[in-house]
C-alpha positions in Angstrom: -18.0 20.9 3.2 -18.2 20.8 -0.6 -18.6 17.6 -2.5 -15.1 17.8 -4.0 -13.7 17.9 -0.5 -15.8 14.8 0.4 -14.4 13.0 -2.6 -10.9 13.9 -1.8 -11.5 12.3 1.6 -13.1 9.2 -0.1 -10.1 8.8 -2.3 -7.9 9.0 0.7 -9.9 6.3 2.4 -9.7 4.1 -0.7 -5.9 4.4 -0.8 -5.7 3.7 2.9 -7.7 0.5 2.5 -5.5 -0.5 -0.4 -2.3 0.0 1.4 -3.6 -1.6 4.6 -4.6 -4.8 2.7 -2.1 -4.8 -0.1 0.6 -3.8 2.3 0.7 -7.1 4.1 0.1 -8.8 0.8 3.3 -7.2 -0.6 5.0 -8.0 2.7 4.2 -11.7 2.4 5.6 -11.7 -1.1 8.9 -10.2 0.1 9.0 -12.7 3.0 8.9 -15.7 0.7 12.7 -15.0 0.4 13.4 -13.5 3.8 11.4 -15.9 6.1 10.7 -19.1 4.3 13.5 -21.8 4.4 12.1 -24.2 1.8 9.5 -24.7 -0.8 6.9 -25.9 1.7 7.2 -22.8 3.9 7.1 -20.6 0.8 3.8 -22.3 -0.1 2.5 -21.7 3.4 3.2 -18.0 3.1 1.6 -17.9 -0.4 -1.4 -19.7 0.9 -2.0 -17.1 3.6 -2.9 -14.6 1.0 -3.9 -16.9 -1.8 -7.7 -16.5 -1.3 -7.6 -12.7 -0.8 -4.8 -11.1 -2.9 -6.9 -10.4 -5.9 -9.7 -8.9 -3.8 -7.2 -6.5 -2.2 -6.3 -5.1 -5.6 -10.0 -4.0 -6.1 -9.2 -1.1 -3.8 -6.5 0.1 -6.2 -8.9 -0.1 -9.2 -11.6 1.8 -7.2 -9.1 4.5 -6.1 -7.9 5.0 -9.6 -11.4 5.0 -11.1 -12.7 7.5 -8.4 -9.7 9.8 -9.2 -10.5 9.6 -12.9 -14.2 10.4 -12.3 -13.9 13.0 -9.5 -10.7 14.7 -10.4 -9.9 14.3 -14.1 -7.2 16.9 -14.2 -5.4 15.2 -11.3 -5.7 11.8 -13.0 -4.4 13.1 -16.3 -1.4 14.9 -14.9 -0.5 12.1 -12.5 -0.7 9.2 -14.9 1.1 11.1 -17.7 3.8 12.6 -15.6 4.4 9.4 -13.6 3.9 7.1 -16.6 7.0 5.0 -16.3 6.9 4.3 -12.5 3.1 3.5 -12.7 3.6 1.4 -15.8 6.2 -0.6 -13.9 3.8 -1.1 -11.0 1.1 -2.2 -13.4 3.5 -4.7 -15.1 4.5 -6.0 -11.6 0.9 -6.5 -10.6 0.1 -8.4 -13.8 3.2 -10.7 -13.5 2.4 -11.2 -9.8 -1.1 -12.3 -10.5 0.2 -14.8 -13.2 2.8 -16.0 -10.7 0.0 -16.9 -8.1 -2.0 -18.8 -10.7 0.8 -20.5 -12.7 3.2 -21.5 -10.0 1.5 -24.8 -9.4 0.5 -25.6 -13.0 3.6 -27.8 -13.4 5.5 -29.9 -10.9 9.1 -29.1 -12.0 11.1 -27.4 -9.3 12.7 -25.0 -11.8 9.3 -24.0 -13.0 8.0 -23.2 -9.5 11.3 -21.5 -8.5 11.0 -19.1 -11.4 7.5 -18.1 -10.5 8.4 -17.8 -6.8 11.3 -15.5 -7.7 8.9 -13.5 -9.9 6.5 -13.2 -6.9 9.2 -11.9 -4.7 10.4 -9.2 -7.2 6.9 -8.1 -8.1 6.0 -7.7 -4.5 9.2 -5.8 -3.6 9.2 -3.3 -6.5 5.6 -2.0 -6.0 6.1 -1.7 -2.3 9.0 0.6 -3.0 7.5 2.5 -6.0 4.3 3.4 -4.3 6.3 5.3 -1.7 8.2 7.1 -4.4 5.0 8.0 -6.2 3.2 9.4 -3.1 6.3 11.2 -1.9 6.4 13.1 -5.2 2.6 13.8 -5.1 2.9 15.4 -1.6 6.1 17.3 -2.1 5.3 18.6 -5.5 6.6 18.1 -9.0 7.3 20.4 -12.0 3.8 21.3 -13.3 3.5 24.0 -15.9 0.6 26.5 -16.5 -1.2 24.0 -18.8 -1.3 21.4 -16.0 1.3 19.3 -17.8 4.2 17.5 -16.0 7.4 19.4 -17.1 10.0 17.2 -15.5 11.7 13.9 -16.4 11.5 10.4 -14.9 14.8 11.0 -13.2 13.3 13.9 -11.3 10.9 11.5 -9.6 13.8 9.7 -7.8 15.2 12.4 -5.5 16.4 11.8 -1.9 12.9 12.5 -0.4 11.2 10.2 -2.9 13.7 7.4 -2.3 13.3 7.7 1.4 9.5 7.5 0.9 10.1 4.3 -1.1 12.2 2.8 1.7 9.6 3.8 4.3 6.8 2.0 2.5 8.9 -1.1 1.7 10.0 -1.6 5.3 6.6 -0.7 6.7 4.8 -3.2 4.4 7.4 -5.9 5.1 6.8 -5.5 8.8 3.1 -5.5 8.2 3.5 -8.7 6.3 5.6 -10.3 9.0 3.0 -9.7 11.8 0.3 -11.0 9.4 2.4 -14.2 8.8 2.7 -14.7 12.6 -1.1 -14.3 12.9 -1.9 -16.7 10.1 0.7 -19.5 10.5 1.5 -22.3 13.0 4.6 -24.1 14.0 8.2 -22.9 13.6 7.4 -20.4 10.9 5.1 -18.6 13.2 7.8 -18.1 15.8 10.3 -17.0 13.2 7.8 -14.5 11.8 7.5 -12.9 15.2 11.2 -12.7 15.6 11.6 -11.2 12.2 8.9 -8.7 12.9 10.9 -7.6 16.0 13.9 -6.9 13.7 11.9 -5.2 10.9 9.9 -3.0 13.3 12.7 -0.7 14.4 13.9 -0.3 10.7 10.3 0.6 9.7 10.0 3.0 12.6 13.3 4.8 11.8 12.6 5.2 8.0 8.9 6.1 8.6 9.8 8.7 11.3 12.4 10.3 9.1 10.1 10.4 6.1 7.0 11.7 7.9 9.0 14.3 9.8 10.5 15.6 6.5 6.9 15.7 5.1 5.6 17.5 8.2 8.4 20.1 8.0 7.8 20.7 4.3 4.0 21.0 4.1 2.4 19.7 7.3 -0.2 21.2 9.6 -1.9 20.3 12.9 -3.9 17.5 11.4 -0.9 15.8 9.7 1.1 16.2 12.9 -1.6 14.3 14.9 -1.6 11.6 12.2 2.2 11.4 12.4 2.1 10.9 16.1 -0.6 8.2 15.8 1.4 6.3 13.2 4.6 6.2 15.3 2.9 5.4 18.5 0.9 2.6 16.9 4.1 1.2 15.4 5.8 1.1 18.8 2.7 -0.5 20.3 2.7 -3.1 17.6 6.3 -4.0 18.5 5.4 -4.3 22.1 2.4 -6.5 21.2 4.5 -8.7 18.9 7.1 -9.2 21.6 4.3 -10.2 24.1 2.9 -12.7 21.6 -0.3 -10.8 21.0 -0.4 -11.4 17.3 -3.9 -10.1 16.6 -3.1 -6.8 18.5 0.3 -6.5 16.7 -1.4 -6.9 13.3 -4.2 -4.5 14.1 -1.7 -1.9 15.4 0.5 -2.2 12.3 -2.6 -1.7 10.3 -3.3 1.5 12.3 0.3 2.6 11.4 -0.3 2.1 7.7 -3.7 3.9 7.9 -2.3 6.8 9.9 0.7 7.2 7.5 -1.5 7.4 4.5 -3.8 9.8 6.3 -0.9 12.0 7.3 0.2 12.2 3.6 -3.3 13.2 2.5 -3.7 15.8 5.3 -0.3 17.3 4.4 -1.4 17.4 0.7 -4.8 19.1 1.2 -6.1 21.4 -0.3 -3.8 20.6 -3.2 -4.0 17.3 -5.1 -0.7 17.9 -6.9 1.5 20.9 -5.9 3.6 22.5 -8.6 7.3 23.0 -7.7 7.5 25.7 -10.5 4.8 28.1 -9.3 2.3 27.7 -6.5 -0.4 29.2 -8.8 0.0 26.3 -11.2 -0.7 23.7 -8.5 -3.7 21.4 -9.0 -6.1 22.0 -6.1 -9.1 20.0 -4.9 -11.5 22.6 -6.2 -9.8 23.4 -9.4 -9.2 19.8 -10.5 -12.7 18.5 -9.6 -15.4 17.3 -11.9 -18.8 19.2 -12.1 -21.1 19.1 -9.0 -23.6 17.0 -11.0 -20.9 14.3 -11.7 -19.9 14.3 -8.0 -23.6 13.9 -6.9 -24.1 10.9 -9.3 -20.9 9.3 -8.0 -22.0 9.8 -4.4 -25.3 8.0 -5.0 -23.5 5.1 -6.7 -20.9 4.8 -4.0 -23.6 4.9 -1.2 -25.2 1.8 -2.7 -22.2 -0.2 -3.9 -19.7 0.4 -1.1 -21.5 -1.6 1.7 -21.9 -4.6 -0.6 -18.2 -4.6 -1.5 -17.2 -4.3 2.2 -19.5 -7.1 3.3 -18.3 -9.4 0.6 -14.7 -8.8 1.3 -15.2 -9.1 5.1 -17.0 -12.4 4.5 -14.0 -13.6 2.4 -11.6 -12.9 5.2 -13.9 -14.6 7.7 -14.1 -17.8 5.7 -10.3 -18.1 5.3 -9.5 -17.0 8.9 -7.8 -20.2 10.1 -4.1 -20.6 10.6 -2.1 -22.9 8.3 1.3 -24.6 8.5 3.5 -27.0 6.7 1.4 -29.9 7.8 -1.4 -28.5 5.5 0.9 -28.6 2.5 0.7 -31.8 0.5 4.0 -33.6 -0.3 3.7 -32.9 -4.0 2.8 -29.2 -3.6 
């Protein structure tokens, strides 16, 4: 296996980690309107991810940085062609971070309501747009002979891409609901489990349709196996949720997210961005990669830094592992 193949796999792992962690993060943001009944319950949901949301976004920064360093042509074509959707995601992530920090800066109800509304919108939009972006990456977009994106922003929102957006939105919201059941106590915990039971079939239906479409278009044996794992894990998560096994339900929903992302990367390989104009103009793993020397330097840096980051983030989740409920929220929250 060549180093460029290894780094394609590494980038796939980074995106998998990002969607596993930020998936339930986005889901919690959406649930502040779907699940919470009052300000205290919204605060409970926000507090479940309050200590970890910013650490989850490190995976996105690392994935984007690794793409820039390992596959500069992929990075350039992707971020220029998908400029508006990715800019909207970036703006949402900025506003979302401000919402977390500024919501409690003033006691007025109107002030807190506005920031909570911003948190909901800036969780929902990225959850949808990431599905749109990756659907286009896998299916292919108009790329000309000079490696430039030759389409328009409207071209990025076809039926397949919109289905991909719905699949990630429903899947992340389900992922967030089982996380909420795992991390809360009292009435909100039971309602989170019941909501997960309703969201799961919707996520299964949209994910199955989207992944089957992907498999039919560009899939192989490996992607078919990943597709089967994703759907079976989602069904098992529903069974575990119904049985009240919240830890198993969350773990299995995480397996669903990981298998879904793996399926997309397996269906994409050996391309990194297929061209819908001419297959010879597609960006491939080998053709878009940096020099072997650059990839070797990156490999040494990653070998030293990655264990430190994983240990630190794992320690963070361990410290904040306890459940919370409305009784933990002060009256003047």
